[in-house]
C-alpha positions as CSV (number, residue, x, y, z in Angstrom):
1,M,29.1,-228.9,45.8
2,L,29.2,-225.2,46.8
3,R,32.8,-225.7,48.0
4,N,33.8,-226.7,44.5
5,F,31.3,-224.4,42.7
6,P,30.6,-221.5,45.0
7,N,28.8,-219.4,42.4
8,A,26.6,-222.3,41.1
9,S,23.0,-221.4,40.5
10,L,20.8,-223.7,42.6
11,L,17.2,-224.6,41.5
12,H,15.3,-225.9,44.5
13,L,12.5,-227.8,42.9
14,I,10.0,-228.7,45.6
15,R,7.2,-231.3,45.6
16,H,4.5,-231.7,48.2
17,P,5.5,-234.2,50.9
18,R,2.4,-236.3,50.3
19,G,3.0,-236.6,46.5
20,T,6.6,-237.3,47.1
21,A,6.0,-240.1,49.6
22,E,3.2,-241.7,47.6
23,S,5.5,-241.8,44.5
24,V,8.3,-243.4,46.6
25,M,5.9,-246.0,48.0
26,S,4.5,-246.8,44.6
27,L,8.0,-247.5,43.2
28,R,8.3,-250.2,45.9
29,E,5.1,-251.8,44.9
30,G,5.2,-251.5,41.1
31,H,7.8,-252.0,38.4
32,E,8.6,-255.7,38.6
33,N,12.0,-255.2,37.1
34,L,12.9,-252.9,40.1
35,R,11.4,-255.1,42.8
36,R,14.4,-257.2,43.4
37,F,16.6,-254.1,43.5
38,V,14.4,-252.1,45.9
39,E,13.6,-255.1,48.2
40,R,17.3,-255.1,49.2
41,I,17.1,-251.4,50.3
42,P,15.8,-250.8,53.9
43,V,12.5,-249.0,53.9
44,A,13.0,-245.5,55.1
45,D,10.0,-243.5,56.1
46,P,9.3,-241.2,53.0
47,E,8.1,-238.4,55.2
48,S,11.3,-238.3,57.1
49,V,13.4,-238.5,53.9
50,W,11.4,-235.5,52.5
51,R,11.7,-233.5,55.7
52,T,15.4,-234.1,56.1
53,S,16.1,-233.3,52.4
54,Q,14.2,-230.0,52.7
55,E,15.9,-229.1,56.0
56,R,19.3,-229.6,54.4
57,I,18.5,-227.6,51.3
58,L,17.0,-224.7,53.3
59,E,20.0,-224.7,55.7
60,T,22.4,-224.6,52.7
61,T,20.6,-222.0,50.6
62,E,19.6,-219.5,53.4
63,W,23.2,-218.1,53.3
64,L,23.4,-217.6,49.6
65,P,23.2,-214.2,48.0
66,P,19.9,-213.1,46.5
67,G,19.5,-214.6,43.0
68,Q,21.8,-217.6,43.5
69,C,19.0,-220.0,44.4
70,M,15.6,-220.2,42.8
71,Q,12.8,-222.0,44.5
72,I,9.7,-223.3,42.8
73,K,7.0,-225.9,43.5
74,G,7.0,-228.7,41.0
75,E,3.2,-228.7,40.8
76,T,3.3,-225.0,39.8
77,L,6.1,-225.5,37.3
78,L,4.4,-228.5,35.6
79,G,1.1,-226.7,35.5
80,A,2.5,-223.9,33.4
81,L,5.8,-225.1,31.8
82,K,5.6,-222.5,28.9
83,V,5.4,-219.7,31.5
84,Y,8.1,-220.9,33.9
85,L,10.7,-222.6,31.7
86,P,11.7,-219.3,30.0
87,Q,12.0,-217.7,33.4
88,I,14.3,-220.5,34.7
89,C,16.4,-220.3,31.5
90,E,16.8,-216.6,31.8
91,W,17.9,-217.0,35.4
92,L,20.4,-219.6,34.3
93,D,21.5,-217.4,31.5
94,I,20.8,-220.1,28.8
95,R,18.6,-219.9,25.8
96,S,15.0,-219.1,26.6
97,D,13.7,-218.5,23.0
98,P,10.6,-220.2,21.8
99,A,12.5,-222.9,19.9
100,A,14.6,-223.8,23.0
101,V,11.5,-224.0,25.1
102,A,9.7,-226.0,22.5
103,E,12.5,-228.6,22.5
104,M,12.3,-228.8,26.3
105,M,8.7,-229.8,25.9
106,H,10.0,-233.1,24.3
107,P,12.0,-234.9,27.0
108,E,11.5,-238.1,25.0
109,R,14.2,-236.8,22.7
110,S,16.8,-236.6,25.5
111,P,19.6,-239.1,25.8
112,Y,18.5,-239.3,29.5
113,A,15.0,-240.5,28.6
114,R,16.1,-244.2,28.7
115,P,17.6,-246.6,31.2
116,G,21.3,-246.0,32.0
117,P,24.2,-248.2,30.8
118,P,24.8,-251.7,32.1
119,G,25.7,-251.5,35.7
120,A,23.8,-248.3,36.3
121,P,20.4,-248.8,34.6
122,R,18.3,-247.0,37.3
123,G,19.4,-243.4,37.0
124,N,16.0,-242.0,36.4
125,D,12.3,-242.4,37.5
126,P,11.0,-245.7,36.1
127,N,7.6,-244.1,35.6
128,F,9.1,-241.4,33.5
129,L,11.3,-243.9,31.6
130,A,8.2,-246.0,30.8
131,N,6.7,-243.0,28.9
132,P,9.0,-240.0,28.7
133,R,6.5,-237.7,27.0
134,L,4.9,-234.6,28.5
135,D,1.1,-234.7,28.7
136,V,0.7,-230.9,29.0
137,E,-3.1,-231.1,29.5
138,R,-2.8,-233.7,32.3
139,L,0.0,-231.7,33.9
140,A,-2.1,-228.5,33.9
141,R,-4.7,-230.4,36.0
142,I,-2.3,-231.3,38.7
143,K,-3.5,-230.2,42.1
144,E,-1.5,-229.8,45.2
145,P,-2.4,-232.4,47.8
146,S,-3.4,-231.3,51.3
147,L,-1.2,-231.6,54.4
148,A,-4.4,-232.6,56.3
149,G,-5.6,-236.1,56.4
150,E,-4.4,-239.7,57.0
151,L,-1.2,-240.8,55.3
152,S,-1.6,-243.7,52.9
153,W,1.7,-245.3,53.8
154,R,1.1,-245.0,57.6
155,R,-2.6,-245.8,58.2
156,G,-4.2,-243.8,61.0
157,E,-1.3,-241.3,61.2
158,L,-1.0,-237.7,60.0
159,F,2.1,-235.6,59.0
160,Q,4.4,-234.9,61.9
161,D,4.2,-231.2,63.0
162,S,7.8,-230.7,61.9
163,T,7.0,-231.8,58.4
164,A,3.9,-229.8,58.1
165,K,5.8,-226.7,59.4
166,I,8.4,-227.0,56.7
167,A,5.8,-227.7,54.0
168,R,3.9,-224.6,55.0
169,Q,7.1,-222.6,54.9
170,L,7.5,-223.8,51.3
171,G,4.0,-222.7,50.4
172,Y,1.9,-225.8,50.9
173,S,-1.3,-226.0,52.9
């Protein structure tokens, strides 16, 4: 992407590896209409996928000039959308006025808040598509999970040291 758009602004939206992995695993277990689709995909370890993704993003963005990449934890952003959305908009040099931010608080109005066209219906999170409304009060109560403790998708195991190290580098504990 940076070869084609070298001055692109990159938003590195981070999510805790535990929350990410648990969401991935819940998609495999829920959503009957997705089950046939997901069952054909080999099960990748969600911790490994999270770690590899973060490593690639960090390797790519470490060489960018200051201000070209913004990094924010998803849990922080969702807990205070009205604080952070205007800041992100300013950074992107797009509208950040109260009316623009108010519209962003209604993702259900977006053309992307529904399944994709025939042949590509799964372009978004099925949990979001089931109810694409923001529950600001619920989002404000989101707490970051801990890096400590057993993994629900690999009973008796903990995060690998390499995963915990990157997560701590990104501000998680």
